[in-house]
C-alpha positions, -999 to 999 in steps of 0.1 A, spaced: 384 -706 -418 383 -742 -407 347 -754 -402 358 -783 -380 371 -757 -356 343 -732 -360 314 -756 -354 324 -767 -318 330 -730 -311 295 -721 -322 281 -749 -301 300 -736 -271 286 -701 -277 251 -715 -280 255 -733 -247 266 -700 -230 235 -684 -245 213 -712 -231 228 -709 -196 221 -672 -197 185 -677 -206 182 -703 -179 197 -677 -154 172 -651 -165 143 -674 -159 157 -684 -125 161 -649 -112 146 -646 -78 121 -621 -65 133 -593 -42 158 -565 -47 168 -563 -83 202 -548 -75 210 -577 -51 199 -603 -77 215 -587 -107 249 -579 -92 252 -606 -65 228 -634 -74 210 -629 -41 241 -642 -23 232 -678 -31 265 -694 -43 274 -729 -30 310 -742 -26 315 -756 -60 302 -726 -79 321 -703 -55 354 -721 -63 348 -720 -100 337 -684 -102 365 -670 -81 391 -691 -99 379 -684 -134 375 -647 -126 411 -646 -115 424 -668 -143 421 -647 -175 436 -641 -209 469 -634 -191 469 -670 -177 458 -687 -209 474 -665 -235 499 -640 -220 513 -663 -193 520 -693 -216 534 -667 -241 559 -655 -215 568 -691 -207 574 -697 -244 597 -667 -245 615 -671 -212 614 -709 -206 607 -733 -177 617 -707 -151 585 -688 -159 565 -719 -151 580 -720 -116 573 -682 -114 536 -687 -123 531 -712 -95 535 -683 -70 498 -677 -79 487 -709 -63 476 -694 -29 456 -666 -45 422 -681 -39 431 -693 -4 443 -658 5 413 -640 -9 387 -662 9 406 -665 42 417 -629 46 384 -615 35 361 -645 40 337 -644 69 343 -609 82 338 -595 47 305 -614 42 292 -605 77 299 -568 71 284 -570 36 251 -583 50 252 -557 79 257 -528 55 235 -544 28 264 -540 5 261 -549 -32 293 -535 -45 328 -532 -31 323 -495 -27 292 -501 -6 316 -520 18 340 -491 18 312 -465 25 297 -486 52 331 -489 69 344 -454 64 313 -432 58 331 -410 32 315 -400 -1 348 -386 -13 364 -420 -8 337 -436 -28 341 -412 -57 378 -417 -58 375 -455 -56 349 -456 -83 370 -435 -107 401 -456 -100 381 -489 -105 366 -478 -138 400 -465 -152 418 -497 -143 390 -520 -155 391 -503 -190 428 -515 -193 421 -549 -178 390 -557 -199 407 -544 -231 434 -570 -225 407 -598 -223 390 -586 -255 424 -586 -273 431 -621 -260 398 -635 -272 400 -619 -307 437 -630 -311 427 -666 -301 400 -667 -328 423 -651 -354 451 -677 -348 432 -708 -341 401 -705 -363 414 -682 -391 388 -656 -383 401 -620 -390 410 -601 -358 383 -575 -363 355 -600 -370 366 -622 -341 366 -592 -318 330 -584 -328 318 -620 -323 336 -625 -290 329 -591 -275 293 -591 -287 286 -625 -271 300 -615 -237 283 -581 -237 249 -597 -245 249 -625 -220 263 -604 -192 239 -575 -198 208 -597 -198 218 -625 -174 235 -605 -147 255 -621 -119 236 -654 -119 243 -660 -156 279 -650 -149 286 -675 -122 267 -703 -139 288 -698 -170 319 -696 -147 311 -730 -133 307 -745 -167 338 -727 -181 359 -738 -152 352 -775 -161 359 -767 -198 393 -751 -188 403 -781 -168 395 -806 -196 411 -784 -222 443 -779 -202 448 -817 -198 441 -823 -234 465 -797 -247 494 -805 -223 491 -843 -231 491 -835 -269 521 -812 -266 542 -837 -246 533 -864 -270 542 -844 -301 575 -833 -286 585 -870 -281 580 -871 -243 589 -848 -215 626 -856 -214 630 -851 -251 611 -818 -250 634 -805 -223 665 -816 -242 652 -798 -273 647 -766 -253 682 -769 -240 696 -772 -275 677 -741 -286 689 -720 -256 702 -735 -223 685 -706 -204 651 -720 -215 656 -747 -188 673 -725 -162 654 -711 -132 665 -675 -142 649 -678 -176 662 -663 -209 681 -631 -203 681 -638 -166 648 -620 -163 637 -639 -131 657 -622 -105 650 -623 -67 635 -588 -68 614 -598 -98 603 -629 -80 592 -611 -49 575 -584 -69 556 -610 -89 545 -627 -56 531 -594 -44 514 -585 -77 497 -618 -86 493 -634 -52 491 -613 -20 478 -582 -39 449 -602 -54 431 -597 -21 426 -561 -33 411 -569 -67 375 -557 -67 361 -583 -90 376 -611 -69 367 -595 -36 330 -591 -45 328 -629 -49 336 -631 -12 303 -614 -3 281 -636 -26 283 -671 -11 255 -685 10 273 -701 40 306 -708 58 305 -743 46 304 -730 10 334 -708 17 355 -736 31 347 -759 2 354 -731 -22 389 -726 -7 399 -763 -12 384 -767 -47 395 -733 -59 431 -738 -48 432 -772 -65 418 -758 -97 444 -730 -97 472 -755 -93 461 -776 -122 454 -747 -146 485 -727 -139 509 -756 -141 492 -771 -172 489 -740 -193 523 -725 -185 541 -759 -190 523 -763 -223 535 -728 -234 571 -735 -223 573 -770 -239 557 -756 -271 590 -739 -279 603 -774 -286 576 -779 -313 573 -744 -327 607 -727 -320 603 -694 -340 570 -677 -332 573 -639 -338 544 -631 -313 547 -652 -281 510 -646 -272 501 -668 -302 518 -700 -288 486 -715 -273 463 -710 -303 492 -721 -326 498 -752 -306 461 -760 -307 460 -762 -345 495 -779 -346 492 -808 -321 454 -814 -321 431 -827 -348 408 -799 -361 377 -811 -341 397 -815 -309 412 -781 -315 377 -766 -319 367 -782 -286 398 -770 -268 393 -735 -282 365 -732 -256 390 -735 -227 410 -702 -232 377 -686 -244 362 -697 -211 391 -681 -191 387 -648 -209 349 -647 -208 347 -654 -171 370 -626 -163 353 -601 -186 318 -608 -173 330 -603 -137 347 -570 -145 318 -558 -167 293 -564 -139 316 -547 -114 319 -517 -137 282 -515 -143 275 -518 -106 299 -490 -99 283 -467 -124 247 -475 -113 249 -483 -76 279 -462 -65 276 -431 -88 241 -428 -103 221 -437 -72 244 -416 -50 234 -386 -72 197 -397 -77 188 -418 -46 151 -412 -53 154 -438 -81 167 -466 -58 132 -483 -57 125 -478 -94 133 -514 -104 122 -511 -141 145 -481 -146 174 -499 -128 168 -531 -148 169 -511 -181 199 -490 -171 219 -521 -159 214 -539 -192 221 -508 -214 252 -497 -194 267 -532 -193 262 -537 -231 275 -502 -239 306 -508 -218 313 -540 -238 309 -521 -271 333 -493 -260 359 -519 -249 357 -535 -284 368 -502 -298 396 -499 -273 409 -534 -283 409 -526 -321 447 -521 -323 464 -546 -299 500 -548 -286 522 -579 -292 523 -591 -256 492 -585 -235 506 -598 -202 523 -565 -193 492 -544 -199 472 -569 -178 497 -567 -149 497 -529 -151 459 -528 -146 462 -555 -118 487 -533 -100 466 -502 -102 436 -518 -86 457 -534 -58 475 -501 -50 441 -484 -45 420 -511 -28 443 -535 -9 449 -516 24 415 -499 27 400 -534 25 424 -553 47 429 -527 73 392 -518 73 385 -554 84 413 -560 109 422 -525 123 394 -512 145 406 -476 145 411 -474 107 392 -443 95 384 -424 63 414 -401 65 438 -430 66 419 -448 38 419 -418 15 456 -411 22 465 -447 14 444 -447 -18 457 -414 -31 494 -422 -24 491 -458 -37 474 -447 -70 497 -417 -75 529 -436 -67 519 -466 -89 509 -443 -118 541 -423 -117 565 -453 -114 547 -474 -140 543 -447 -165 580 -436 -162 591 -473 -160 610 -467 -128 620 -498 -107 632 -487 -73 658 -512 -61 648 -534 -91 613 -540 -77 581 -538 -97 562 -505 -90 536 -524 -70 560 -531 -41 570 -495 -33 535 -483 -41 519 -507 -15 547 -499 10 541 -461 7 503 -466 6 505 -485 39 527 -458 54 503 -430 42 473 -450 56 489 -452 90 500 -415 91 467 -402 76 448 -422 102 463 -401 130 445 -370 117 410 -384 112 382 -393 136 379 -428 149 350 -449 139 321 -451 163 316 -480 186 291 -497 163 315 -498 134 344 -508 157 324 -537 170 315 -548 134 351 -556 126 359 -576 157 
Protein backbone atom coordinates (compact mmCIF):
# COMPACT_ATOMS: atom_id res chain seq x y z
CA UNK A 1 0.00 0.00 0.00
CA UNK A 2 1.23 3.50 -0.88
CA UNK A 3 0.97 5.86 2.09
CA UNK A 4 1.04 8.94 -0.17
CA UNK A 5 -2.19 7.68 -1.75
CA UNK A 6 -3.76 6.39 1.47
CA UNK A 7 -3.29 9.59 3.52
CA UNK A 8 -5.35 11.91 1.26
CA UNK A 9 -8.02 9.20 1.14
CA UNK A 10 -8.17 9.04 4.94
CA UNK A 11 -8.44 12.82 5.03
CA UNK A 12 -11.34 12.66 2.60
CA UNK A 13 -13.15 10.05 4.68
CA UNK A 14 -12.61 12.20 7.78
CA UNK A 15 -14.16 15.18 5.95
CA UNK A 16 -17.20 13.07 5.07
CA UNK A 17 -17.54 12.04 8.70
CA UNK A 18 -17.30 15.69 9.77
CA UNK A 19 -20.04 16.75 7.36
CA UNK A 20 -22.25 13.94 8.62
CA UNK A 21 -21.81 15.05 12.23
CA UNK A 22 -22.59 18.63 11.18
CA UNK A 23 -25.75 17.40 9.41
CA UNK A 24 -26.86 15.52 12.52
CA UNK A 25 -26.44 18.65 14.65
CA UNK A 26 -28.37 20.75 12.10
CA UNK A 27 -31.35 18.43 11.90
CA UNK A 28 -34.51 20.45 12.26
CA UNK A 29 -37.36 19.88 14.62
CA UNK A 30 -40.65 18.55 13.26
CA UNK A 31 -41.47 15.27 11.59
CA UNK A 32 -38.54 12.87 11.90
CA UNK A 33 -39.46 11.02 8.71
CA UNK A 34 -39.55 14.22 6.65
CA UNK A 35 -36.22 15.36 8.09
CA UNK A 36 -34.42 12.01 7.87
CA UNK A 37 -35.56 11.06 4.36
CA UNK A 38 -36.08 14.50 2.72
CA UNK A 39 -34.09 17.02 4.76
CA UNK A 40 -37.36 18.91 5.43
CA UNK A 41 -37.52 19.85 1.70
CA UNK A 42 -34.93 22.60 2.16
CA UNK A 43 -32.48 22.18 -0.77
CA UNK A 44 -31.35 25.26 -2.66
CA UNK A 45 -30.38 25.37 -6.35
CA UNK A 46 -26.68 24.56 -6.01
CA UNK A 47 -27.22 21.65 -3.61
CA UNK A 48 -30.10 20.36 -5.77
CA UNK A 49 -27.90 20.42 -8.88
CA UNK A 50 -25.06 18.61 -7.14
CA UNK A 51 -27.17 15.99 -5.40
CA UNK A 52 -29.25 15.03 -8.43
CA UNK A 53 -26.13 14.95 -10.64
CA UNK A 54 -23.96 12.98 -8.24
CA UNK A 55 -26.85 10.61 -7.49
CA UNK A 56 -27.17 9.88 -11.21
CA UNK A 57 -23.41 9.74 -11.91
CA UNK A 58 -22.17 6.60 -10.24
CA UNK A 59 -19.57 3.84 -10.40
CA UNK A 60 -20.79 3.16 -13.92
CA UNK A 61 -19.85 6.69 -15.00
CA UNK A 62 -16.46 6.82 -13.26
CA UNK A 63 -15.44 3.15 -13.51
CA UNK A 64 -17.69 1.17 -15.88
CA UNK A 65 -18.27 3.88 -18.53
CA UNK A 66 -14.60 4.82 -18.95
CA UNK A 67 -13.86 1.07 -18.97
CA UNK A 68 -16.24 0.65 -21.92
CA UNK A 69 -14.65 3.68 -23.63
CA UNK A 70 -11.23 2.05 -23.12
CA UNK A 71 -12.48 -1.16 -24.74
CA UNK A 72 -14.63 0.26 -27.57
CA UNK A 73 -12.92 3.60 -28.29
CA UNK A 74 -13.96 7.20 -28.95
CA UNK A 75 -17.34 6.11 -30.30
CA UNK A 76 -18.32 5.26 -26.72
CA UNK A 77 -17.46 8.81 -25.64
CA UNK A 78 -20.00 10.15 -28.14
CA UNK A 79 -22.49 7.54 -26.94
CA UNK A 80 -22.03 8.63 -23.32
CA UNK A 81 -22.96 12.22 -24.19
CA UNK A 82 -26.54 11.05 -24.80
CA UNK A 83 -26.85 11.33 -21.01
CA UNK A 84 -26.42 15.11 -21.02
CA UNK A 85 -30.17 15.99 -20.91
CA UNK A 86 -30.87 13.58 -18.01
CA UNK A 87 -30.99 16.20 -15.23
CA UNK A 88 -32.93 18.64 -17.41
CA UNK A 89 -35.50 15.95 -18.27
CA UNK A 90 -35.93 14.82 -14.67
CA UNK A 91 -36.49 18.30 -13.27
CA UNK A 92 -38.63 19.62 -16.13
CA UNK A 93 -40.87 16.58 -16.62
CA UNK A 94 -41.39 15.96 -12.90
CA UNK A 95 -40.41 19.34 -11.49
CA UNK A 96 -43.16 21.61 -10.17
CA UNK A 97 -46.09 19.23 -10.54
CA UNK A 98 -44.22 16.53 -8.66
CA UNK A 99 -43.28 18.88 -5.83
CA UNK A 100 -46.80 20.32 -5.57
CA UNK A 101 -48.38 16.89 -5.35
CA UNK A 102 -45.73 15.72 -2.86
CA UNK A 103 -46.67 18.54 -0.51
CA UNK A 104 -50.37 17.93 -1.07
CA UNK A 105 -50.05 14.23 -0.24
CA UNK A 106 -47.40 14.90 2.43
CA UNK A 107 -45.28 12.40 0.50
CA UNK A 108 -41.89 11.38 1.84
CA UNK A 109 -41.16 8.51 -0.54
CA UNK A 110 -41.85 7.84 -4.18
CA UNK A 111 -44.41 5.23 -3.17
CA UNK A 112 -46.21 7.86 -1.09
CA UNK A 113 -46.64 9.76 -4.34
CA UNK A 114 -47.98 6.69 -6.11
CA UNK A 115 -50.40 5.92 -3.29
CA UNK A 116 -51.63 9.49 -3.11
CA UNK A 117 -52.27 9.47 -6.85
CA UNK A 118 -53.68 5.95 -7.35
CA UNK A 119 -54.96 4.95 -3.86
CA UNK A 120 -53.92 1.30 -4.35
CA UNK A 121 -52.16 -0.66 -1.55
CA UNK A 122 -51.45 -3.50 -4.00
CA UNK A 123 -49.60 -1.10 -6.30
CA UNK A 124 -47.46 0.10 -3.37
CA UNK A 125 -46.50 -3.44 -2.37
CA UNK A 126 -45.55 -4.29 -5.94
CA UNK A 127 -43.58 -1.06 -6.36
CA UNK A 128 -41.77 -1.56 -3.04
CA UNK A 129 -40.69 -5.11 -3.87
CA UNK A 130 -39.54 -4.08 -7.36
CA UNK A 131 -37.58 -1.14 -5.94
CA UNK A 132 -35.80 -3.22 -3.32
CA UNK A 133 -34.88 -6.03 -5.75
CA UNK A 134 -33.50 -3.62 -8.35
CA UNK A 135 -31.64 -1.55 -5.74
CA UNK A 136 -29.84 -4.63 -4.47
CA UNK A 137 -28.26 -5.04 -7.91
CA UNK A 138 -27.63 -1.32 -8.38
CA UNK A 139 -25.99 -0.82 -4.99
CA UNK A 140 -23.93 -3.99 -5.29
CA UNK A 141 -22.41 -2.48 -8.44
CA UNK A 142 -21.44 0.64 -6.52
CA UNK A 143 -19.81 -1.34 -3.72
CA UNK A 144 -17.84 -3.37 -6.27
CA UNK A 145 -16.69 -0.16 -7.98
CA UNK A 146 -15.47 1.39 -4.73
CA UNK A 147 -13.59 -1.69 -3.58
CA UNK A 148 -12.03 -2.24 -7.01
CA UNK A 149 -10.91 1.39 -7.02
CA UNK A 150 -9.13 1.00 -3.69
CA UNK A 151 -7.63 -2.30 -4.80
CA UNK A 152 -6.12 -0.95 -8.02
CA UNK A 153 -5.18 2.60 -7.01
CA UNK A 154 -4.17 2.21 -3.38
CA UNK A 155 -3.03 -1.42 -3.25
CA UNK A 156 -5.65 -2.28 -0.62
CA UNK A 157 -6.90 -5.89 -0.94
CA UNK A 158 -10.38 -6.07 -2.46
CA UNK A 159 -12.02 -7.53 0.66
CA UNK A 160 -10.41 -4.96 2.97
CA UNK A 161 -11.30 -2.10 0.63
CA UNK A 162 -14.89 -3.31 0.50
CA UNK A 163 -15.11 -3.26 4.30
CA UNK A 164 -13.58 0.24 4.56
CA UNK A 165 -15.62 1.70 1.73
CA UNK A 166 -18.92 0.02 2.57
CA UNK A 167 -18.64 0.60 6.29
CA UNK A 168 -18.01 4.33 5.83
CA UNK A 169 -21.05 4.79 3.61
CA UNK A 170 -23.34 2.69 5.78
CA UNK A 171 -22.36 4.64 8.90
CA UNK A 172 -22.67 8.20 7.60
CA UNK A 173 -25.91 7.46 5.74
CA UNK A 174 -27.46 5.63 8.71
CA UNK A 175 -26.73 8.39 11.21
CA UNK A 176 -26.80 11.52 9.07
CA UNK A 177 -29.87 10.79 6.94
CA UNK A 178 -30.86 12.84 3.89
CA UNK A 179 -29.25 16.08 5.08
CA UNK A 180 -25.86 14.38 5.48
CA UNK A 181 -26.38 12.72 2.10
CA UNK A 182 -27.01 15.94 0.17
CA UNK A 183 -24.29 17.93 1.98
CA UNK A 184 -21.81 15.23 1.09
CA UNK A 185 -23.21 15.18 -2.46
CA UNK A 186 -22.51 18.90 -2.85
CA UNK A 187 -18.94 18.49 -1.64
CA UNK A 188 -18.46 15.33 -3.68
CA UNK A 189 -19.70 17.03 -6.86
CA UNK A 190 -16.98 19.66 -6.54
CA UNK A 191 -14.39 16.96 -5.88
CA UNK A 192 -15.54 15.07 -8.98
CA UNK A 193 -15.20 18.17 -11.17
CA UNK A 194 -11.69 18.99 -9.95
CA UNK A 195 -10.58 15.36 -10.18
CA UNK A 196 -11.94 14.95 -13.72
CA UNK A 197 -10.05 18.00 -15.02
CA UNK A 198 -6.88 16.89 -13.25
CA UNK A 199 -6.93 13.36 -14.66
CA UNK A 200 -7.91 14.30 -18.22
CA UNK A 201 -5.15 16.92 -18.41
CA UNK A 202 -2.58 14.42 -17.09
CA UNK A 203 -3.70 11.70 -19.55
CA UNK A 204 -3.47 14.03 -22.57
CA UNK A 205 -0.08 15.30 -21.41
CA UNK A 206 1.32 11.78 -20.89
CA UNK A 207 0.03 10.67 -24.31
CA UNK A 208 1.93 13.53 -26.00
CA UNK A 209 -1.06 15.67 -26.80
CA UNK A 210 -4.55 14.95 -28.08
CA UNK A 211 -3.52 14.46 -31.71
CA UNK A 212 -0.77 12.02 -30.81
CA UNK A 213 -3.13 10.09 -28.51
CA UNK A 214 -5.69 9.67 -31.30
CA UNK A 215 -2.95 8.60 -33.73
CA UNK A 216 -1.78 5.98 -31.22
CA UNK A 217 -5.32 4.68 -30.81
CA UNK A 218 -5.64 4.38 -34.59
CA UNK A 219 -2.40 2.39 -34.76
CA UNK A 220 -3.68 -0.03 -32.09
CA UNK A 221 -7.02 -0.54 -33.83
CA UNK A 222 -8.60 1.84 -36.39
CA UNK A 223 -12.03 1.08 -34.92
CA UNK A 224 -10.97 2.76 -31.67
CA UNK A 225 -11.42 6.12 -33.42
CA UNK A 226 -14.49 5.12 -35.46
CA UNK A 227 -18.03 6.19 -34.41
CA UNK A 228 -19.17 2.54 -34.46
CA UNK A 229 -16.51 1.44 -31.95
CA UNK A 230 -14.53 -1.79 -31.81
CA UNK A 231 -16.59 -4.67 -33.17
CA UNK A 232 -19.14 -2.19 -34.56
CA UNK A 233 -20.92 -2.37 -31.21
CA UNK A 234 -22.55 1.08 -31.56
CA UNK A 235 -25.34 0.43 -34.04
CA UNK A 236 -28.38 2.69 -34.61
CA UNK A 237 -30.56 0.35 -32.53
CA UNK A 238 -27.98 0.27 -29.73
CA UNK A 239 -27.74 4.07 -29.85
CA UNK A 240 -31.50 4.53 -29.56
CA UNK A 241 -31.71 1.89 -26.83
CA UNK A 242 -28.97 3.64 -24.86
CA UNK A 243 -30.79 6.98 -25.22
CA UNK A 244 -33.93 5.46 -23.70
CA UNK A 245 -32.06 3.62 -20.96
CA UNK A 246 -29.73 6.33 -19.64
CA UNK A 247 -31.54 9.53 -20.64
CA UNK A 248 -35.31 9.48 -21.11
CA UNK A 249 -35.84 6.53 -18.77
CA UNK A 250 -33.94 8.27 -15.96
CA UNK A 251 -37.19 10.11 -15.19
CA UNK A 252 -38.41 6.83 -13.69
CA UNK A 253 -35.46 6.20 -11.37
CA UNK A 254 -36.79 6.43 -7.79
CA UNK A 255 -33.59 7.79 -6.20
CA UNK A 256 -33.45 10.56 -8.83
CA UNK A 257 -37.18 11.32 -8.74
CA UNK A 258 -37.22 11.73 -4.96
CA UNK A 259 -34.75 14.61 -5.34
CA UNK A 260 -37.50 16.38 -7.28
CA UNK A 261 -39.69 16.63 -4.18
CA UNK A 262 -37.04 17.88 -1.77
CA UNK A 263 -36.10 21.35 -3.11
CA UNK A 264 -37.43 24.46 -1.43
CA UNK A 265 -38.59 26.72 -4.30
CA UNK A 266 -39.11 27.07 -8.06
CA UNK A 267 -36.04 29.30 -8.21
CA UNK A 268 -33.96 26.48 -6.71
CA UNK A 269 -35.33 24.06 -9.31
CA UNK A 270 -34.49 26.36 -12.26
CA UNK A 271 -30.99 26.95 -10.97
CA UNK A 272 -30.59 23.21 -10.41
CA UNK A 273 -31.51 22.50 -14.05
CA UNK A 274 -28.82 24.82 -15.42
CA UNK A 275 -26.03 23.88 -13.01
CA UNK A 276 -26.86 20.17 -13.05
CA UNK A 277 -26.81 19.94 -16.84
CA UNK A 278 -23.48 21.76 -17.00
CA UNK A 279 -21.94 19.43 -14.42
CA UNK A 280 -23.17 16.34 -16.32
CA UNK A 281 -21.57 17.63 -19.54
CA UNK A 282 -18.20 18.21 -17.90
CA UNK A 283 -18.09 14.94 -15.97
CA UNK A 284 -19.35 12.66 -18.72
CA UNK A 285 -17.06 14.11 -21.39
CA UNK A 286 -14.03 14.30 -19.13
CA UNK A 287 -14.18 10.81 -17.63
CA UNK A 288 -15.13 8.90 -20.79
CA UNK A 289 -12.52 10.75 -22.85
CA UNK A 290 -9.88 9.94 -20.23
CA UNK A 291 -10.87 6.26 -20.41
CA UNK A 292 -10.71 6.17 -24.23
CA UNK A 293 -7.40 8.04 -24.49
CA UNK A 294 -5.97 5.91 -21.69
CA UNK A 295 -5.72 3.06 -24.22
CA UNK A 296 -2.89 5.01 -25.86
CA UNK A 297 -0.93 4.91 -22.57
CA UNK A 298 -1.92 1.47 -21.22
CA UNK A 299 -2.88 -0.63 -24.25
CA UNK A 300 -3.22 -4.09 -22.69
CA UNK A 301 -5.43 -4.00 -19.59
CA UNK A 302 -7.16 -7.35 -19.01
CA UNK A 303 -10.01 -5.82 -16.98
CA UNK A 304 -11.34 -2.61 -18.64
CA UNK A 305 -12.97 -1.42 -15.40
CA UNK A 306 -9.48 -0.85 -13.99
CA UNK A 307 -8.52 1.82 -16.52
CA UNK A 308 -9.30 4.86 -14.34
CA UNK A 309 -7.57 3.64 -11.15
CA UNK A 310 -4.63 2.38 -13.24
CA UNK A 311 -4.33 5.72 -15.03
CA UNK A 312 -4.37 7.48 -11.68
CA UNK A 313 -1.26 5.75 -10.45
CA UNK A 314 0.38 5.90 -13.90
CA UNK A 315 -0.03 9.54 -14.96
CA UNK A 316 -0.29 11.30 -11.58
CA UNK A 317 2.24 11.71 -8.75
CA UNK A 318 1.27 9.61 -5.70
CA UNK A 319 -0.07 12.56 -3.69
CA UNK A 320 -2.11 13.84 -6.64
CA UNK A 321 -3.37 10.30 -7.27
CA UNK A 322 -4.50 10.13 -3.66
CA UNK A 323 -6.38 13.41 -4.04
CA UNK A 324 -7.97 12.31 -7.31
CA UNK A 325 -8.99 9.00 -5.76
CA UNK A 326 -11.64 11.03 -3.94
CA UNK A 327 -13.39 11.87 -7.24
CA UNK A 328 -14.59 8.41 -8.31
CA UNK A 329 -15.10 7.58 -4.63
CA UNK A 330 -17.39 10.60 -4.44
CA UNK A 331 -19.36 9.47 -7.49
CA UNK A 332 -19.92 6.05 -6.00
CA UNK A 333 -20.69 7.21 -2.47
CA UNK A 334 -23.24 9.78 -3.59
CA UNK A 335 -25.21 7.18 -5.52
CA UNK A 336 -25.11 4.56 -2.77
CA UNK A 337 -26.27 6.92 -0.03
CA UNK A 338 -29.26 8.00 -2.16
CA UNK A 339 -30.23 4.39 -2.90
CA UNK A 340 -29.65 3.28 0.68
CA UNK A 341 -31.94 6.01 2.00
CA UNK A 342 -34.59 5.18 -0.59
CA UNK A 343 -34.44 1.49 0.33
CA UNK A 344 -34.65 2.28 4.03
CA UNK A 345 -37.57 4.65 3.42
CA UNK A 346 -39.35 1.93 1.44
CA UNK A 347 -38.95 -0.62 4.22
CA UNK A 348 -39.99 1.75 7.00
CA UNK A 349 -42.46 4.22 5.50
CA UNK A 350 -44.00 2.14 2.72
CA UNK A 351 -44.04 -1.33 4.29
CA UNK A 352 -43.57 -1.25 8.09
CA UNK A 353 -45.85 1.73 8.78
CA UNK A 354 -48.43 0.37 6.35
CA UNK A 355 -48.59 -2.77 8.50
CA UNK A 356 -48.22 -0.97 11.85
CA UNK A 357 -49.61 2.58 11.38
CA UNK A 358 -49.95 2.98 15.16
CA UNK A 359 -46.17 3.54 15.34
CA UNK A 360 -46.15 6.48 12.89
CA UNK A 361 -45.87 9.01 15.75
CA UNK A 362 -43.30 7.02 17.73
CA UNK A 363 -40.26 9.01 16.64
CA UNK A 364 -37.70 7.32 18.95
CA UNK A 365 -38.67 3.94 17.48
CA UNK A 366 -38.58 5.28 13.91
CA UNK A 367 -35.22 6.95 14.49
CA UNK A 368 -33.75 3.73 15.83
CA UNK A 369 -35.24 1.58 13.06
CA UNK A 370 -34.08 3.98 10.33
CA UNK A 371 -30.47 3.86 11.50
CA UNK A 372 -30.43 0.10 12.07
CA UNK A 373 -32.09 -0.79 8.76
CA UNK A 374 -29.88 1.56 6.72
CA UNK A 375 -26.71 0.15 8.30
CA UNK A 376 -27.92 -3.47 7.99
CA UNK A 377 -28.68 -2.97 4.30
CA UNK A 378 -25.16 -1.64 3.79
CA UNK A 379 -23.69 -4.70 5.52
CA UNK A 380 -25.76 -7.10 3.41
CA UNK A 381 -24.68 -5.36 0.21
CA UNK A 382 -21.03 -5.77 1.15
CA UNK A 383 -21.64 -9.52 1.28
CA UNK A 384 -23.33 -9.39 -2.13
CA UNK A 385 -20.29 -7.59 -3.60
CA UNK A 386 -17.74 -10.11 -2.31
CA UNK A 387 -17.26 -11.87 -5.70
CA UNK A 388 -17.42 -9.21 -8.46
CA UNK A 389 -17.73 -9.61 -12.28
CA UNK A 390 -15.11 -8.14 -14.66
CA UNK A 391 -17.30 -5.36 -16.14
CA UNK A 392 -19.86 -3.77 -13.83
CA UNK A 393 -21.48 -1.48 -16.43
CA UNK A 394 -23.78 -4.24 -17.69
CA UNK A 395 -25.05 -5.13 -14.20
CA UNK A 396 -25.67 -1.46 -13.49
CA UNK A 397 -27.60 -0.97 -16.73
CA UNK A 398 -29.65 -4.09 -15.94
CA UNK A 399 -30.75 -2.62 -12.60
CA UNK A 400 -31.40 0.79 -14.21
CA UNK A 401 -33.67 -0.79 -16.79
CA UNK A 402 -35.65 -2.75 -14.21
CA UNK A 403 -36.47 0.39 -12.22
CA UNK A 404 -37.43 2.34 -15.33
CA UNK A 405 -39.69 -0.45 -16.64
CA UNK A 406 -41.63 -0.39 -13.37
CA UNK A 407 -41.80 3.30 -12.45
CA UNK A 408 -41.58 5.45 -15.60
CA UNK A 409 -45.16 5.37 -16.89
CA UNK A 410 -46.94 5.39 -13.50
CA UNK A 411 -44.97 8.53 -12.65
CA UNK A 412 -45.24 10.40 -15.95
CA UNK A 413 -48.83 9.44 -16.81
CA UNK A 414 -49.89 9.98 -13.22
CA UNK A 415 -48.76 13.59 -13.57
CA UNK A 416 -49.97 14.37 -17.06
CA UNK A 417 -52.98 12.11 -17.72
CA UNK A 418 -55.90 13.11 -15.53
CA UNK A 419 -57.82 9.86 -16.09
CA UNK A 420 -54.88 7.56 -15.27
CA UNK A 421 -56.00 5.07 -12.61
CA UNK A 422 -54.67 2.24 -10.45
CA UNK A 423 -55.69 -0.52 -12.89
CA UNK A 424 -53.69 1.10 -15.65
CA UNK A 425 -50.68 1.72 -13.39
CA UNK A 426 -50.69 -1.86 -12.08
CA UNK A 427 -51.00 -3.27 -15.59
CA UNK A 428 -48.11 -1.13 -16.82
CA UNK A 429 -45.88 -2.04 -13.88
CA UNK A 430 -46.53 -5.78 -14.10
CA UNK A 431 -46.09 -5.97 -17.87
CA UNK A 432 -43.01 -3.72 -17.80
CA UNK A 433 -41.32 -5.70 -15.01
CA UNK A 434 -42.27 -9.07 -16.48
CA UNK A 435 -41.20 -8.22 -20.02
CA UNK A 436 -37.90 -6.70 -18.91
CA UNK A 437 -37.07 -9.61 -16.62
CA UNK A 438 -37.83 -12.16 -19.35
CA UNK A 439 -35.94 -10.40 -22.14
CA UNK A 440 -32.94 -9.45 -19.98
CA UNK A 441 -32.56 -12.87 -18.34
CA UNK A 442 -32.80 -14.71 -21.68
CA UNK A 443 -30.68 -12.03 -23.42
CA UNK A 444 -33.31 -11.52 -26.12
CA UNK A 445 -32.95 -8.35 -28.22
CA UNK A 446 -36.10 -7.85 -30.28
CA UNK A 447 -35.15 -6.10 -33.51
CA UNK A 448 -31.68 -5.52 -32.06
CA UNK A 449 -33.04 -3.23 -29.32
CA UNK A 450 -32.07 -3.37 -25.66
CA UNK A 451 -34.84 -5.00 -23.54
CA UNK A 452 -35.79 -1.59 -22.10
CA UNK A 453 -37.27 -0.40 -25.42
CA UNK A 454 -39.85 -3.19 -25.96
CA UNK A 455 -40.47 -3.31 -22.19
CA UNK A 456 -41.40 0.38 -21.98
CA UNK A 457 -43.44 0.13 -25.20
CA UNK A 458 -45.47 -2.84 -23.93
CA UNK A 459 -45.74 -1.25 -20.48
CA UNK A 460 -47.26 1.88 -22.04
CA UNK A 461 -49.71 -0.20 -24.06
CA UNK A 462 -50.68 -2.23 -20.97
CA UNK A 463 -51.17 0.98 -18.99
CA UNK A 464 -53.55 2.39 -21.60
CA UNK A 465 -55.52 -0.87 -21.97
CA UNK A 466 -55.65 -1.52 -18.21
CA UNK A 467 -56.84 2.01 -17.63
CA UNK A 468 -60.06 1.19 -19.57
CA UNK A 469 -61.11 -1.30 -16.89
CA UNK A 470 -60.46 0.74 -13.76
CA UNK A 471 -62.38 3.54 -12.12
CA UNK A 472 -61.41 7.11 -12.87
CA UNK A 473 -59.83 9.26 -10.16
CA UNK A 474 -62.17 11.54 -8.30
CA UNK A 475 -62.41 15.21 -9.08
CA UNK A 476 -59.98 16.21 -6.34
CA UNK A 477 -57.20 13.99 -7.66
CA UNK A 478 -57.90 15.04 -11.25
CA UNK A 479 -57.61 18.68 -10.29
CA UNK A 480 -54.30 18.02 -8.52
CA UNK A 481 -52.55 17.03 -11.72
CA UNK A 482 -53.77 19.92 -13.87
